[in-house]
N, C-alpha and C positions, 0 to 999 in steps of 0.2 A: 677242503676237508680242514675244519677247527677242529680242535682236541682240547676239551675242557679241563682244568682241573678238576681233582675228585669233589673243593669246597666248590665250588657253581653247580647251580641245577641250571639248567635253561628251560628259557623263559620261552622269547619267539627270535624269530629275526627278521628283518626286514629288505630284501633284496627284491632284484629282477629277475630272477628264478627260482623253484618249489626247492624246498628244502627238507632232507628227513633229520631225526635227533634219535640216539640213543645211544648207552654205554657211553656216556661221556667224547660224544664226537655229534659233530653238527655236519651233513653233507647238501652240498647244494648241485641242484641240474650242470653238467655240463653244457660249457658255451662252443658251437658249433664253430662259428666262425666270430673274427673279431679284428674286423682292420687297426691296422696302424698306426696309432694314437691313440685309440678308443679306449675306454674305463669302463667299469663296473666298481661300484661300492656293494659291501655287505657288511651287515650290522647283526651282529650276534647281541642279543638283550639276556642275561644269568643273574639268578638272584645269590646273592655269600649266603655261607651257610658255616661261615666261620672266621675271624679276623686273619691279616697275615699277606703276608706277598706270596704272590702266585706269578707263572708265567705261563700267559696264554700265545699257545701255538698254533697257524695256519701251514698248509699245506697246497699247493700248487701241480699240476701237472698237466705233461701239453706233449700233444704227438710229435713234433718239433724238438724238444728238451731232452739230455740227456737219462738227466733226474731231476727228480721233483725238487720243486724251491719251496724252501723254507722259511716262517717269517714268525718271529716272535714280540710278543707285548708283554713287559711285564706291568705288574699292580699291585696298589695295595687295596684290601678286603678289609671293610668295615662292617661287620654283621650287625644290619639297621632290626629295631622292638617294633612292635605294631601295637604297643602300648598306648 
């Protein structure tokens, strides 16, 4: 699951699984099994509604982990104009 800051509007997700979005959260269908060494990449596209620095957060849960794994990605936003 990815949590979006208030100044980002979800536009789309390009990933190998189904996705749902709402209330600033983007959730991907679970991975049933994954062999060691395999990987999946998820891309979430958003539109900024403001300028400034933000931190996007993603969380991974698993039946074999004691707690969820949190990743953060800082970025600087620049609201663009359609003029």
